[in-house]
C-alpha positions as CSV (number, residue, x, y, z in Angstrom):
1,M,0.1,0.0,0.0
2,A,3.1,2.6,0.9
3,S,4.3,1.5,-2.2
4,K,1.2,2.7,-4.4
5,F,1.0,6.2,-2.4
6,N,4.1,7.2,-3.6
7,L,4.1,6.5,-6.9
8,V,0.8,9.1,-7.2
9,G,2.1,11.2,-5.2
10,K,4.7,11.7,-7.7
11,V,3.1,11.9,-10.3
12,N,0.3,14.6,-9.1
13,K,3.6,16.2,-8.4
14,I,5.0,15.9,-11.7
15,K,1.4,17.7,-12.9
16,T,1.0,20.3,-10.6
17,E,4.8,21.4,-11.8
18,D,3.5,21.2,-15.8
19,I,0.5,23.3,-15.3
20,D,2.4,26.1,-13.2
21,E,4.7,25.8,-16.1
22,E,1.9,26.3,-18.8
23,A,0.5,28.9,-16.3
24,E,3.5,31.5,-16.3
25,E,4.1,30.7,-20.3
26,V,0.4,31.3,-20.5
27,E,1.3,34.4,-18.4
28,D,4.5,35.7,-19.7
29,V,2.2,36.0,-23.4
30,K,-0.1,38.1,-21.8
31,K,2.7,40.4,-20.5
32,K,4.0,40.5,-24.2
33,Q,0.9,40.7,-25.7
34,D,0.3,44.4,-22.8
35,Q,3.4,45.6,-23.8
36,K,2.6,45.0,-27.6
37,N,-0.3,47.2,-26.6
38,A,0.8,49.7,-25.1
39,K,3.5,50.8,-27.4
40,K,-0.1,50.9,-30.4
41,K,-1.2,53.3,-27.8
42,M,1.6,55.5,-27.1
43,F,2.4,55.8,-31.1
44,L,-0.9,56.7,-31.3
45,F,-1.0,59.6,-29.2
46,M,2.4,60.4,-30.3
47,G,0.8,60.3,-33.8
48,I,-2.3,62.1,-32.6
49,V,0.1,65.0,-30.8
50,V,2.1,65.3,-34.2
51,G,-0.7,65.4,-36.1
52,L,-2.3,68.7,-34.2
53,L,1.0,69.9,-34.0
54,C,1.0,70.2,-37.5
55,L,-2.5,71.2,-38.2
56,L,-2.1,73.4,-35.7
57,L,1.8,75.6,-37.7
58,L,-0.5,75.0,-40.8
59,V,-3.0,77.5,-39.6
60,L,-0.7,79.7,-38.3
61,F,0.9,79.7,-41.5
62,I,-2.1,80.4,-43.3
63,S,-3.5,82.8,-41.1
64,S,0.0,85.0,-41.3
65,L,-0.9,84.9,-45.7
66,F,-3.8,86.9,-44.3
67,V,-2.3,89.3,-40.9
68,K,0.0,92.2,-42.0
69,K,3.9,92.1,-40.2
70,V,4.5,95.1,-38.5
71,Y,7.8,96.0,-38.3
72,S,10.3,97.8,-35.2
73,F,10.9,101.8,-36.8
74,E,14.7,100.9,-36.8
75,D,14.0,97.5,-38.8
76,I,12.4,99.9,-41.4
77,E,15.4,102.3,-41.7
78,G,17.4,99.2,-42.5
79,I,15.5,98.4,-45.0
80,I,15.8,102.0,-46.3
81,K,19.0,101.9,-45.8
82,N,19.0,99.2,-47.9
83,A,17.9,99.3,-50.5
84,S,19.2,102.5,-51.4
85,V,22.6,100.5,-51.9
86,T,20.8,98.3,-54.0
87,Y,19.4,101.7,-55.9
88,F,22.8,103.1,-56.4
89,K,24.0,100.3,-57.8
90,N,21.6,100.1,-60.2
91,H,22.1,103.6,-60.8
92,P,26.1,104.5,-59.6
93,D,26.5,107.5,-62.1
94,L,23.7,109.1,-59.2
95,L,26.2,109.0,-56.7
96,P,27.9,112.2,-55.2
97,Q,31.2,112.7,-57.2
98,M,33.2,115.2,-55.0
99,D,34.7,113.8,-51.6
100,G,31.7,116.0,-49.0
101,G,28.5,115.6,-51.3
102,I,25.4,114.7,-50.4
103,V,22.6,113.5,-52.3
104,E,18.9,112.8,-51.3
105,L,17.1,110.1,-52.7
106,D,13.4,109.6,-51.3
107,T,11.7,106.2,-50.8
108,N,8.9,106.7,-52.9
109,N,11.9,106.2,-55.6
110,L,12.4,102.6,-54.3
111,V,9.0,101.8,-54.2
112,S,8.9,103.0,-57.6
113,E,11.8,100.5,-58.5
114,E,10.3,97.6,-56.5
115,L,13.2,97.8,-54.1
116,M,10.8,98.0,-51.2
117,K,7.1,98.1,-50.2
118,P,5.3,101.6,-49.6
119,L,5.7,102.4,-46.4
120,S,2.5,101.9,-44.6
121,E,3.0,98.4,-45.4
122,Y,5.3,98.1,-42.7
123,T,3.6,100.2,-39.5
124,K,0.3,99.3,-37.5
125,E,-2.8,100.7,-39.4
126,G,-3.7,104.8,-38.9
127,V,1.0,105.2,-38.6
128,V,1.9,107.6,-41.4
129,C,5.8,108.1,-42.5
130,T,7.9,109.6,-44.9
131,G,11.3,108.7,-45.7
132,R,14.4,109.1,-47.3
133,T,18.2,108.6,-46.8
134,L,21.6,111.2,-47.1
135,V,24.4,109.7,-49.5
136,E,27.4,111.6,-48.9
137,K,31.0,110.9,-50.5
138,R,33.9,110.3,-47.6
139,E,36.7,109.8,-49.8
140,S,36.9,106.5,-51.3
141,E,34.0,105.2,-49.3
142,Y,29.3,106.0,-49.2
143,L,28.3,106.5,-46.2
144,Y,24.4,105.9,-46.1
145,T,22.1,107.9,-43.5
146,P,18.5,106.8,-43.5
147,Y,16.1,108.9,-41.8
148,L,12.3,108.3,-41.1
149,D,9.8,110.4,-40.2
150,C,6.3,109.0,-38.8
151,G,5.5,112.4,-36.9
152,E,4.9,111.8,-33.0
153,S,5.0,108.2,-33.3
154,F,8.8,108.1,-34.5
155,T,11.1,110.8,-35.4
156,T,14.8,109.7,-36.8
157,V,17.0,112.3,-34.9
158,E,20.9,113.1,-35.1
159,L,23.3,112.6,-31.8
160,Y,24.0,116.1,-31.3
161,K,20.3,116.9,-31.6
162,K,19.7,114.5,-28.7
163,I,22.1,115.9,-26.7
164,E,21.3,119.4,-27.8
165,E,18.0,118.7,-25.6
166,N,19.4,119.6,-22.5
167,V,21.4,122.8,-22.3
168,V,22.3,124.9,-18.9
169,T,23.2,127.9,-18.1
170,S,24.8,127.3,-14.3
171,E,26.0,124.1,-12.2
172,Y,27.1,121.0,-14.0
173,G,26.1,119.9,-17.8
174,L,26.1,120.9,-21.5
175,Y,27.2,124.8,-21.6
176,K,26.3,127.2,-25.2
177,L,30.5,128.6,-24.7
178,N,32.0,129.7,-28.0
179,N,29.8,128.8,-30.4
180,D,30.2,125.4,-29.0
181,Y,28.0,123.8,-26.5
182,V,30.7,122.5,-24.2
183,Y,30.1,119.9,-21.3
184,R,31.4,121.4,-18.5
185,G,31.5,120.1,-14.7
186,E,32.2,116.9,-12.6
187,N,29.4,115.1,-12.8
188,V,28.2,114.7,-16.9
189,N,26.1,112.0,-18.4
190,N,28.3,112.8,-21.4
191,Y,29.0,108.5,-21.8
192,V,29.4,107.5,-25.1
193,E,29.7,104.1,-26.0
194,L,30.8,102.8,-29.4
195,D,32.3,99.2,-30.6
196,E,35.6,99.4,-28.2
197,G,34.8,101.1,-25.2
198,L,33.8,104.4,-23.3
199,W,34.4,107.6,-24.3
200,R,33.2,111.2,-23.3
201,V,31.7,114.6,-25.1
202,V,33.5,117.0,-24.6
203,K,32.2,119.1,-27.1
204,I,30.3,120.0,-30.5
205,D,31.9,122.2,-32.9
206,S,29.8,124.8,-34.4
207,N,29.2,122.1,-38.0
208,N,27.2,119.6,-35.4
209,R,30.3,116.7,-35.2
210,I,30.8,115.8,-31.7
211,M,34.3,115.8,-30.2
212,L,35.3,112.6,-28.3
213,I,37.9,111.1,-25.5
214,K,38.4,108.2,-24.4
215,E,37.5,107.4,-21.0
216,K,40.4,105.7,-20.6
217,G,44.4,106.1,-21.9
218,V,45.2,103.8,-24.8
219,G,48.2,101.4,-24.2
220,N,51.2,102.3,-22.0
221,P,52.9,105.5,-20.6
222,L,54.8,106.8,-23.4
223,A,57.1,109.9,-24.3
224,W,55.8,113.2,-26.3
225,D,59.1,113.2,-27.3
226,N,62.4,111.8,-27.1
227,R,65.0,113.9,-29.1
228,Y,67.8,115.7,-28.8
229,N,66.9,119.1,-28.4
230,N,69.9,122.0,-28.9
231,E,68.6,124.9,-26.4
232,S,68.6,122.2,-23.4
233,Q,72.2,119.8,-24.9
234,Y,70.1,116.6,-23.7
235,N,67.5,114.2,-25.6
236,S,64.6,116.1,-23.5
237,G,62.3,116.7,-26.9
238,I,61.5,118.9,-29.1
239,N,57.8,120.7,-28.6
240,N,56.5,120.4,-32.1
241,Y,53.5,118.4,-32.5
242,R,53.3,118.0,-36.2
243,A,57.5,115.6,-36.4
244,S,56.8,114.7,-32.5
245,R,56.6,110.9,-31.1
246,M,52.7,111.8,-29.9
247,K,52.0,112.3,-33.1
248,E,53.1,109.0,-34.5
249,Y,52.5,106.6,-32.0
250,A,48.1,108.5,-32.4
251,E,48.5,107.4,-36.0
252,K,50.1,103.7,-35.2
253,V,46.7,103.0,-32.6
254,Y,44.3,104.2,-35.2
255,S,45.7,102.6,-38.2
256,N,47.5,99.5,-36.5
257,P,46.7,98.6,-33.1
258,E,48.1,96.0,-31.4
259,E,45.8,94.3,-28.9
260,N,47.8,92.4,-26.4
261,L,49.1,96.0,-25.4
262,R,45.2,97.8,-25.2
263,E,45.8,100.1,-27.9
264,V,42.6,99.2,-30.2
265,M,40.6,102.2,-29.5
266,L,38.2,102.1,-32.5
267,S,36.1,98.7,-34.7
268,T,35.7,99.4,-38.7
269,N,32.3,100.4,-37.8
270,D,33.3,103.1,-35.1
271,K,35.9,104.2,-38.4
272,Q,32.8,104.9,-40.3
273,K,31.2,106.7,-38.2
274,I,34.1,109.8,-37.3
275,V,35.3,112.4,-39.7
276,P,38.4,114.0,-40.3
277,F,39.1,117.4,-38.3
278,S,41.5,120.2,-37.8
279,L,44.0,119.8,-34.6
280,C,44.7,122.7,-32.9
281,V,48.8,122.6,-32.1
282,G,49.3,126.0,-31.4
283,K,51.7,126.9,-28.1
284,R,51.0,129.1,-24.9
285,S,52.3,130.2,-21.6
286,E,50.9,128.8,-18.6
287,N,49.6,132.0,-17.9
288,D,47.9,132.8,-21.1
289,A,44.3,133.7,-20.2
290,D,42.0,133.4,-23.5
291,N,40.0,129.8,-23.6
292,T,38.2,130.8,-27.0
293,G,40.8,128.4,-28.7
294,K,42.7,130.8,-31.0
295,I,45.7,130.7,-28.9
296,E,45.9,127.3,-29.9
297,C,44.2,127.5,-32.8
298,S,46.7,129.5,-34.2
299,D,49.0,126.5,-36.1
300,I,46.3,123.9,-37.1
301,L,47.0,120.5,-38.6
302,S,44.3,119.4,-40.8
303,N,42.8,116.3,-41.7
304,Q,44.1,113.8,-38.4
305,N,41.5,111.3,-37.9
306,V,42.9,111.4,-34.2
307,G,44.0,114.0,-32.0
308,L,44.9,115.4,-28.2
309,L,43.1,117.7,-26.2
310,T,44.1,121.1,-26.0
311,A,45.0,122.9,-22.8
312,S,42.4,125.2,-23.1
313,D,39.5,122.5,-23.4
314,Y,40.5,121.4,-20.6
315,I,40.0,124.0,-18.7
316,N,36.9,124.8,-19.9
317,A,35.3,122.1,-18.9
318,S,35.6,123.2,-15.2
319,V,32.9,124.6,-13.7
320,D,35.6,126.9,-10.9
321,G,35.6,130.5,-11.3
322,N,39.4,130.5,-10.9
323,C,40.1,128.5,-13.5
324,K,41.3,130.9,-16.0
325,K,44.3,129.7,-17.3
326,I,47.1,126.8,-17.2
327,A,48.8,128.0,-14.5
328,D,45.5,127.7,-11.8
329,I,45.6,124.4,-9.9
330,S,41.7,125.2,-9.2
331,C,41.2,123.6,-12.5
332,Q,41.6,120.6,-11.5
333,N,38.0,121.1,-9.4
334,Y,34.7,120.0,-10.8
335,N,36.7,119.1,-14.4
336,Y,35.0,115.9,-15.8
337,L,38.7,115.1,-17.2
338,R,39.9,114.4,-14.1
339,T,41.6,111.0,-13.8
340,D,43.9,109.2,-11.7
341,Y,45.9,109.0,-14.2
342,S,48.6,111.0,-16.1
343,W,48.3,112.2,-19.7
344,W,48.7,114.8,-22.3
345,L,47.6,117.7,-24.6
346,A,48.3,118.5,-27.8
347,T,49.4,121.6,-26.4
348,A,53.1,122.8,-25.8
349,D,54.7,125.5,-23.7
350,K,55.8,128.3,-26.0
351,Q,58.7,129.7,-23.3
352,K,61.0,126.7,-23.4
353,S,61.2,124.1,-26.7
354,F,61.1,121.1,-24.9
355,K,58.5,121.7,-22.1
356,V,55.1,120.2,-22.8
357,F,51.4,120.2,-21.2
358,Y,50.2,117.7,-19.8
359,I,47.3,116.6,-16.9
360,N,48.4,114.7,-13.7
361,N,46.9,112.4,-11.6
362,S,45.8,115.3,-9.5
363,G,43.7,117.0,-12.4
364,R,46.8,119.6,-12.3
365,I,48.0,121.2,-15.4
366,L,51.5,121.1,-15.5
367,S,54.4,121.7,-17.9
368,T,56.9,118.8,-17.9
369,N,59.7,117.8,-20.5
370,A,58.3,115.7,-23.4
371,I,60.4,113.2,-22.5
372,T,58.6,112.1,-19.4
373,S,56.2,109.7,-19.7
374,A,52.6,109.9,-19.5
375,Y,49.1,108.2,-21.1
376,L,47.4,109.0,-24.6
377,R,44.3,110.1,-24.0
378,P,43.0,109.8,-28.1
379,V,40.1,112.6,-29.4
380,I,38.3,112.1,-32.8
381,Y,35.3,113.5,-34.1
382,L,31.7,111.8,-34.8
383,N,30.5,112.7,-37.7
384,N,27.0,114.9,-37.8
385,K,24.8,112.8,-39.1
386,V,25.7,109.8,-36.7
387,L,22.1,108.8,-35.2
388,Y,21.3,108.3,-31.3
389,K,19.6,105.0,-30.7
390,S,19.4,104.7,-27.1
391,G,20.6,105.8,-24.1
392,T,20.3,109.3,-21.3
393,G,24.6,109.5,-21.3
394,T,25.0,108.1,-17.8
395,E,28.3,105.6,-17.4
396,E,25.3,102.8,-16.5
397,D,22.8,104.1,-19.3
398,P,25.5,105.4,-22.2
399,F,24.5,107.2,-25.8
400,K,24.5,104.7,-28.1
401,L,24.6,105.0,-32.1
402,K,23.1,103.3,-34.7
């Protein structure tokens, strides 16, 4: 009896194991089927999402065909400028032929040649604009300046006009002085941002050109001149700016600066915005009291792309009533041109052929041997057609150009 019972138990055990294996196989098949179904549902969902996105994009595209695109005013100025360049490529004979010559082109001419749409196609409903381009010949290049007048909505404005909106008669700010507009005082909002850093507006001349001076010195300190001087019988330098090492260096950093020496002061784009000017290099004494520029401009060096500040320009920047001549120590007071480093002026001392004026790190104007080392703080002039983009003139929010 015992042997028969054991055999049946073994048979039952084998059958149970077979059933369990079959159940596991069924469960595996079911899991795989569920996974396939889940993937199908996921792909179906993704297909629906992609389809809806495509449908949405199609609807937006079709809608855009019937909705007018509105451009920014700055974009419209760019459209006018680019169309004008193309226009004169097609009509080169209409370009100004003489250096300094200017030609004006109305946008109606650009529209008639299908180089751009009517201005109403670029603006909001109800905004009426007129446009034009001034083209100026400058040596072998042409300067294109687009103008857009949309009434109260927007008007293209030159930088000099924006600056002249805030003229003062006391304290710190922009003064009308000697037929120029001159910044005077210690804290004045006259910062201009160029591609290669900050500059300060010194003045706007009678031709509406803007004189800028670099906020920081360029390169390393060096001598104004280092030639042998017969008067001093020493290599103390000769104070003739026309033949000076300082003039040579200024021209070098303008044309061929070395970046590792911190000589880069202007980008190619910056250079397109400046104009050559006449640099006043006349000599004066410490006690000359005329600050109209008459003394320095008794000797003029024409067609300069870069130069140095004159003594009278530095004196005029101070609003201290006791600052009347170079010898006055008070010229360092209330003067935004004062810095914590020494830099050269273009003005030489007429008392000695080896003496030149510079600004020391306390802001005083002093006479020293030309062989002394100080920084080049370059001066340039912006074209009167340079356009204002943004900014209030503060160091944090400088004037920016288009």
